C-alpha positions in Angstrom: 0.0 0.0 0.0 1.4 3.4 -1.0 1.1 6.0 1.7 1.7 9.8 1.7 2.0 12.6 4.1 -1.4 14.2 4.8 -2.2 17.8 4.6 -2.4 19.1 8.2 -6.0 20.1 9.2 -5.6 20.0 12.9 -7.2 23.4 13.3 -10.5 21.7 12.5 -10.1 19.3 15.4 -11.6 20.6 18.7 -8.7 19.1 20.6 -8.1 16.0 22.7 -10.0 16.5 25.9 -11.1 13.3 27.8 -14.0 14.2 30.1 -17.5 13.3 31.1 -20.2 15.9 31.1 -24.0 16.2 30.9 -25.6 18.2 28.0 -28.8 19.5 29.6 -32.3 19.1 28.2 -33.4 22.2 26.3 -29.9 23.4 25.6 -29.0 24.5 22.1 -25.6 23.3 20.9 -25.5 25.5 17.8 -27.6 28.5 16.8 -30.6 27.6 14.7 -30.6 23.9 15.5 -33.0 21.9 17.6 -32.8 22.1 21.4 -31.9 18.8 23.1 -35.1 16.8 24.0 -33.4 15.2 27.0 -30.3 15.2 29.1 -27.4 13.5 27.4 -24.4 12.1 29.2 -21.3 12.6 26.9 -18.1 10.7 27.6 -15.6 12.3 25.3 -12.3 10.9 23.8 -12.7 7.5 25.4 -9.8 5.2 24.5 -10.6 1.8 22.9 -7.7 -0.7 22.5 -7.5 -2.7 19.3 -6.1 -6.3 19.1 -2.8 -5.0 17.7 -2.4 -2.3 20.5 -3.6 0.6 18.4 -5.8 3.1 20.3 -9.0 4.5 18.7 -10.9 7.3 20.3 -14.7 7.5 20.8 -17.4 9.9 22.0 -20.2 8.1 23.8 -23.6 9.7 24.0 -26.1 7.9 26.3 -29.2 8.5 28.5 -27.8 9.4 31.9 -30.4 7.7 34.1 -30.9 4.4 32.4 -30.6 1.2 34.4 -27.3 -0.8 34.1 -27.4 -3.3 31.3 -30.3 -1.7 29.6 -29.0 0.5 26.7 -28.8 -0.7 23.1 -26.1 1.0 21.0 -25.8 2.5 17.6 -22.1 2.5 16.6 -21.0 5.1 14.0 -17.5 4.4 12.5 -16.3 7.7 10.9 -13.2 9.1 9.2 -14.6 12.6 9.1 -14.2 13.6 12.7 -16.5 12.5 15.5 -16.6 16.1 16.8 -16.4 18.0 13.5 -14.1 18.2 10.6 -14.3 20.1 7.3 -17.5 18.6 6.2 -19.4 20.2 9.1 -18.2 23.6 7.8 -18.8 22.8 4.1 -22.3 21.6 4.9 -23.3 24.9 6.3 -21.9 26.8 3.4 -23.8 24.9 0.7 -26.9 26.4 -0.9 -30.1 25.4 1.1 -27.7 23.4 3.4 -28.0 20.5 0.9 -31.7 20.1 1.8 -31.1 19.5 5.6 -32.5 22.5 7.4 -30.9 23.4 10.8 -34.2 23.0 12.5 -34.4 19.2 12.0 -31.1 18.3 13.8 -29.3 19.2 17.0 -25.8 19.7 15.4 -24.5 16.7 17.5 -25.0 14.5 14.4 -21.8 15.8 12.7 -21.6 14.4 9.1 -23.5 11.5 7.6 -24.1 10.2 11.2 -27.3 9.7 13.2 -28.3 12.5 15.6 -27.6 11.5 19.2 -30.3 13.9 20.4 -33.0 11.8 18.8 -31.6 8.4 19.7 -30.7 9.1 23.3 -34.3 10.5 23.8 -35.5 7.1 22.6 -33.2 5.1 24.9 -30.2 4.4 22.7 -26.5 5.1 23.1 -24.6 6.6 20.1 -20.9 5.6 20.0 -19.0 7.6 17.4 -15.4 6.4 16.8 -12.7 8.0 14.8 -11.3 5.3 12.5 -7.7 4.2 12.6 -5.4 6.9 11.2 -7.9 9.7 11.5 -7.8 12.6 14.0 -6.4 11.4 17.3 -6.7 7.6 16.6 -3.5 5.7 16.0 -2.3 4.2 12.7 -2.5 5.1 9.1 -5.8 6.0 7.3 -7.0 3.7 4.5 -10.0 3.2 2.3 -12.7 0.7 3.5 -11.0 -2.7 3.9 -10.8 -5.9 6.0 -8.6 -4.2 8.6 -11.4 -1.8 9.3 -13.7 -4.8 9.7 -11.4 -6.2 12.4 -11.3 -2.8 14.2 -15.0 -2.6 14.0 -15.3 -6.1 15.5 -13.1 -5.0 18.5 -15.2 -1.8 19.0 -18.5 -3.8 18.9 -17.2 -6.2 21.6 -15.9 -3.3 23.6 -19.3 -1.6 23.6 -21.0 -4.8 24.6 -18.8 -5.1 27.6 -19.8 -1.7 29.1 -21.9 -2.0 32.3 -24.6 0.2 30.7 -24.9 -1.9 27.5 -27.7 -4.4 27.0 -25.2 -6.4 24.9 -26.8 -5.5 21.5 -24.9 -3.3 19.0 -25.8 -2.1 15.6 -24.3 0.4 13.1 -25.6 3.4 11.2 -24.4 6.1 8.9 -24.1 6.9 5.2 -21.3 6.7 2.5 -17.9 5.8 4.2 -19.9 5.1 7.4 -22.0 2.6 5.5 -19.2 1.1 3.5 -17.4 -0.1 6.6 -20.5 -1.8 7.9 -20.1 -4.5 5.3 -16.6 -5.3 6.4 -17.6 -5.3 10.1 -20.6 -7.5 9.3 -18.4 -10.0 7.4 -16.2 -10.4 10.5 -19.3 -11.5 12.5 -18.7 -10.0 15.9 -20.8 -12.0 18.4 -22.7 -8.9 19.8 -23.4 -7.3 16.4 -27.2 -7.6 16.3 -28.2 -5.9 13.0 -26.9 -3.4 10.4 -28.3 -0.4 8.6 -25.9 0.5 5.8 -27.6 3.5 4.1 -26.1 4.8 0.8 -22.6 3.6 0.7 -20.2 2.0 -1.8 -18.4 -1.2 -0.9 -16.2 -2.3 -3.8 -13.5 0.3 -4.1 -12.2 -0.9 -7.4 -15.4 -1.2 -9.3 -17.5 1.5 -7.6 -14.9 4.1 -7.1 -11.4 4.3 -8.5 -11.6 2.0 -11.6 -15.2 1.9 -12.8 -15.1 0.1 -16.1 -11.3 0.1 -15.6 -11.0 3.8 -16.4 -8.9 5.3 -13.6 -10.7 7.9 -11.7 -9.2 8.1 -8.2 -9.7 11.8 -7.7 -12.7 11.6 -5.4 -11.2 8.9 -3.2 -7.9 10.7 -3.0 -9.7 13.9 -2.1 -11.3 12.3 0.9 -7.8 12.0 2.5 -6.5 15.3 1.3 -9.5 17.4 2.1 -12.0 15.7 4.5 -10.0 14.4 7.4 -6.9 14.8 9.4 -4.7 12.8 11.8 -1.3 12.1 13.2 0.3 9.7 10.7 0.1 8.8 7.0 -2.8 8.2 4.6 -3.3 5.8 1.7 -2.0 7.3 -1.5 -4.9 6.3 -3.7 -3.6 7.8 -6.9 -0.3 5.9 -6.7 -2.0 2.7 -5.5 -4.4 2.8 -8.5 -1.5 3.3 -10.9 0.5 0.5 -9.4 -2.4 -1.9 -9.3 -4.3 -1.6 -12.6 -5.8 -5.1 -12.5 -8.3 -6.4 -10.0 -5.7 -8.2 -7.9 -5.4 -9.4 -4.3 -4.9 -5.8 -3.1 -8.3 -4.7 -4.4 -9.9 -8.0 -3.3 -9.0 -7.0 0.3 -11.2 -4.0 -0.3 -14.2 -6.1 -1.3 -16.2 -7.3 1.7 -17.2 -10.9 1.9 -20.9 -10.2 1.5 -21.8 -13.9 1.9 -20.5 -13.9 5.5 -23.0 -11.2 6.6 -25.9 -12.9 8.3 -27.4 -10.4 10.7 -30.6 -8.6 9.8 -30.1 -5.7 7.3 -32.0 -2.5 6.5 -30.4 -1.3 3.3 -31.1 2.1 1.7 -30.0 3.2 -1.8 -31.0 5.6 -4.6 -30.8 5.4 -8.3 -29.1 8.7 -8.7 -26.0 8.5 -6.5 -22.8 8.4 -8.7 -20.8 6.6 -6.0 -23.1 4.2 -4.2 -25.8 2.8 -6.3 -24.1 -0.3 -7.8 -22.3 -1.5 -4.7 -25.3 -1.0 -2.4 -27.6 -3.1 -4.5 -25.0 -5.7 -5.1 -24.3 -6.1 -1.4 -28.0 -6.4 -0.7 -28.3 -9.2 -3.2 -25.2 -11.1 -2.2 -25.5 -11.0 1.6 -26.6 -14.1 3.4 -29.0 -12.4 5.8 -32.3 -14.2 6.2 -34.0 -11.0 7.3 -33.1 -8.1 5.0 -35.0 -5.0 3.7 -34.3 -2.6 0.9 -35.6 0.9 0.4 -34.7 2.8 -2.8 -35.6 6.4 -2.4 -36.0 9.3 -4.9 -33.9 12.0 -3.2 -30.4 12.6 -2.0 -28.6 10.6 0.8 -28.3 13.6 3.2 -31.9 14.8 3.5 -33.1 11.1 3.3 -31.0 10.3 6.4 -32.7 13.0 8.5 -36.3 13.1 7.3 -38.6 12.3 10.1 -40.5 9.4 8.4 -37.2 7.7 7.6 -35.7 8.1 11.1 -38.9 6.7 12.6 -38.7 3.8 10.1 -35.2 3.0 11.1 -36.2 3.2 14.8 -38.9 0.6 14.1 -36.2 -1.7 12.7 -33.9 -1.1 15.6 -36.6 -1.5 18.2 -37.6 -4.8 16.9 -34.1 -6.3 16.8 -32.3 -4.3 19.5 -35.1 -4.1 22.1 -37.5 -6.9 21.3 -40.3 -4.4 20.9 -43.4 -6.2 19.6 -44.0 -3.7 16.7 -45.0 -4.6 13.2 -41.5 -4.2 11.6 -41.4 -7.9 10.6 -44.3 -7.2 8.3 -42.6 -4.3 6.5 -42.3 -4.9 2.8 -39.0 -6.4 2.0 -38.4 -4.2 -1.0 -39.7 -0.7 -1.6 -38.6 1.1 -4.8 -39.0 4.6 -6.2 -39.5 5.2 -9.9 -38.2 8.5 -11.2 -40.3 10.6 -13.6 -38.4 13.7 -14.4 -40.8 16.4 -15.5 -43.7 14.6 -13.7 -44.4 12.9 -10.4 -42.2 10.1 -9.0 -43.5 6.8 -7.6 -42.2 6.3 -4.1 -42.1 3.1 -2.0 -43.6 0.8 -4.6 -43.7 -2.7 -3.2 -41.7 -5.6 -4.7 -41.2 -9.1 -3.5 -37.4 -9.0 -4.1 -34.4 -7.5 -5.8 -33.4 -7.9 -8.6 -37.0 -7.9 -9.9 -38.1 -11.3 -10.9 -40.9 -9.9 -13.0 -38.9 -7.5 -15.2 -39.5 -7.8 -18.9 -39.1 -5.7 -22.0 -41.5 -4.7 -24.8 -40.0 -2.0 -26.9 -38.9 -1.0 -30.3 -35.1 -1.1 -30.3 -33.9 -1.1 -26.7 -33.7 -4.7 -25.5 -34.3 -6.2 -22.1 -30.7 -6.2 -20.9 -29.5 -3.2 -18.8 -26.1 -3.2 -20.6 -25.1 -1.6 -23.9 -23.3 -3.8 -26.5 -21.4 -2.1 -29.3 -18.7 -3.2 -31.7 -15.7 -0.9 -31.9 -12.5 -0.5 -33.8 -9.7 1.9 -32.8 -8.0 3.7 -35.6 -4.3 4.5 -34.9 -4.5 3.3 -31.4 -4.5 0.0 -29.5 -7.4 0.9 -27.1 -10.1 3.4 -26.2 -12.3 4.5 -23.3 -16.1 4.6 -24.0 -18.6 6.6 -22.1 -22.3 6.1 -22.3 -25.1 8.3 -21.0 -28.9 7.9 -21.1 -31.0 11.0 -20.9 -34.7 11.8 -20.9 -36.3 14.6 -23.1 -39.9 15.7 -23.3 -41.8 15.8 -26.6 -40.4 19.3 -27.3 -36.9 18.1 -27.0 -36.1 19.7 -23.6 -33.8 17.8 -21.2 -35.6 16.5 -18.1 -33.6 16.2 -14.9 -34.7 14.7 -11.7 -34.3 16.9 -8.6 -32.6 15.0 -5.8 -32.7 17.7 -3.1 -36.0 19.2 -2.0 -34.9 22.7 -1.2 -38.5 23.5 -0.1 -38.5 21.1 2.8 -39.8 22.9 5.8 -39.3 26.3 4.1 -41.9 29.1 4.7 -42.8 29.0 1.0 -41.7 25.6 -0.3 -42.8 26.1 -4.0 -40.9 29.4 -4.1 -37.7 27.8 -3.1 -38.1 24.9 -5.5 -38.9 27.2 -8.5 -35.9 29.3 -7.5 -33.5 26.3 -7.7 -34.8 25.3 -11.1 -34.7 28.8 -12.5 -31.2 29.5 -11.3 -30.0 26.1 -12.7 -31.5 26.9 -16.1 -29.7 30.2 -16.2 -26.4 28.5 -15.1 -26.3 24.7 -15.5 -23.4 24.6 -13.0 -25.4 26.1 -10.3 -26.3 23.3 -7.8 -25.7 20.8 -10.6 -25.3 18.0 -8.1 -28.8 18.7 -6.9 -30.2 17.1 -10.1 -29.8 13.8 -11.9 -29.8 13.8 -15.7 -29.9 10.0 -15.9 -27.7 6.8 -15.7 -24.3 6.3 -17.2 -21.7 3.6 -17.9 -18.1 3.4 -19.0 -15.5 0.9 -20.2 -11.8 0.7 -21.1 -12.1 -1.6 -24.1 -8.9 -3.4 -23.3 -10.7 -4.7 -20.3 -13.8 -6.0 -22.1 -13.3 -9.6 -21.1 -16.3 -10.9 -19.1 -16.4 -13.3 -16.2 -18.7 -15.9 -17.7 -19.4 -17.4 -14.3 -20.8 -14.2 -12.9 -22.0 -12.4 -16.0 -25.7 -12.1 -16.4 -28.1 -10.9 -19.1 -28.8 -7.8 -17.1 -25.3 -6.9 -15.9 -21.9 -7.5 -17.5 -19.2 -8.5 -15.0 -15.6 -8.0 -16.1 -12.7 -10.0 -14.9 -10.2 -7.2 -15.0 -7.6 -10.0 -14.8 -5.5 -8.8 -17.7 -5.2 -6.1 -20.3 -6.0 -7.1 -23.9 -4.9 -4.3 -26.3 -6.6 -4.0 -29.6 -4.8 -5.2 -32.7 -4.6 -3.3 -36.0 -8.0 -3.3 -37.6 -9.5 -5.5 -34.9 -13.2 -5.2 -34.2 -14.3 -6.2 -30.7 -17.6 -6.4 -28.9 -17.8 -4.2 -25.8 -20.6 -4.7 -23.2 -20.9 -1.5 -21.2 -22.5 -1.7 -17.8 -25.1 1.0 -17.1 -25.8 1.3 -13.4 -29.3 0.4 -12.3 -31.9 3.2 -12.6 -35.7 3.3 -12.1 -37.2 5.5 -14.7 -40.7 6.2 -16.1 -41.5 7.5 -19.6 -44.7 8.9 -20.8 -46.0 8.7 -24.4 -44.1 11.1 -26.6 -41.1 11.4 -24.3 -37.6 10.5 -25.7 -34.9 8.3 -24.4 -31.5 9.3 -25.8 -28.3 7.3 -25.7 -25.0 9.1 -26.2 -21.7 7.4 -26.7 -18.3 9.2 -26.6 
C-alpha cells in the first residue's frame, strides 16, 4: 500500500479532551438547531484498544439515568471527525444546506451520522469512533477494507462489555460510514445484532477508482486530502491505483465478503448517487441475511437520512431487533422502490417481493431487455479506447428532463418558491447546484478490459474479470458490453430516451 503525508488540518479538530459531562435538556448546541429533547451524558475521547495495540478514540452519548445493562447501542465508525471536521463547515456553506434545514437536527450529528439527540431520547446510546489513522486515533488512514472490519469487530465487543450496555450493538451512517459496515458484518462479531448501511459504496475498485477500468481516483484521493486529518500517513490512492491496474489481491481485500453477513439488514439506496448505487444493490443481493429489507428512495442521501419518516422507520427496525419491541416491523415490505419521472411525479415506496426484480421484462422497439449496452468498436491509430455512455430523458419538445434530488423547499416558509428558484437558477447557469439534479444513468468501459467473467456475467449486468489487459490489434473489431448502473425511470407517451456514446 502506498502512503503519503497528509495535509495538516488539525485546526478543524476541537482538541483532545477526555472528560464526562452532561448536556442538559433544552440546551441549544449550535444556533438555529434543535434544542436537546433530553439530558445526554457525553463521555468524550474514550480510548478503545484494538487487538494490535492501536488506540482508537470514541465519543459516547447515552441516556444518563438508564438502568445498568439496559441500553442498546448505535455505533458510527467515521473518518470525518467524531466532533467536527471540514464537512461540518462545508455543509453549512452549501446552498439550502444540501436540503437539511438546521431546525431538524441538533448539530451533534456531525456528518452522515445519526443525531444523538433523537436516539438518546428514545433510549439508545450513540458511540462515534474516529477510524484508525484519523484525527487522534493511532495508525494510518486507508479506504474501507478488511482491517477496518477487524477494528469494528473490536469496537462492537468493547461496547457490549460496558456496564450500561444491553449487549446489543448495531451500526448506522451513510457513505464511508455505510461502506465499513459491510466489512464489520463480514467479521461476524458476536454482539453485532443488525446493520443499517444506508447509501454507501463497498467495492473500491469497481465502484470508485476504476469503474469500467477507467482510472478515476480523484474523489477517493480527495477524501484523505480534504476531508480528514490525523497524526500519521494516509493511503496514496492515486499511486496505488496506478501500481495496481488489475483487480488483484490488493483490491480483493477492499471487497467485503458479503456472503459472510448474516445479521438482519436494513439497506437504503438511490438510483441517482454516482458513487453508491451499484455497490449497495449488489451487497443487498449477495448478503446471506435471512432478514433483509431494501428501500430505494428518490432523493439525496443527506436529506433522506434525517427526514422524520425515515428516522422513525429506522427506529422501528432497531426497536424490533435491539429491544425486542413487539411492533410490526417484521411485516414491512422487504423491497420498496422509487421510480423517477423527471418532468412529472415520481412513484415512491412501490412494493416488490425481491431485488433484482423477478418480473422484469421488456416490450420495446429497439432497446432490448438487458441493462447493458453492447457495441462493436475499432480503434484507428490506437490499441485501445475508453467509451462513455449516458442515457437522458427529453420531453416531446426536446427539452432535457432532470430529476431533482434535493427538495430545497423542505420545511421552508414558501416551499414552492424555493423549488422554483432552484430550477430557475439552474436553467440560467447549468453549473449552479448541478449536483442537486440527476440527468440519468451512465456507464463506461476501457475496451482493453472488455473480457467478461462468464461465471458471474448475467443478461442484465456484465461482470468484467479485470484480470489482464487485452490491447486491440490493428483493424481488430471487438464487442464491448458497457455496464449501465441500475436506474428506475418512467417514460410517458411522446417522451424521448436518448443514448449518447463518446
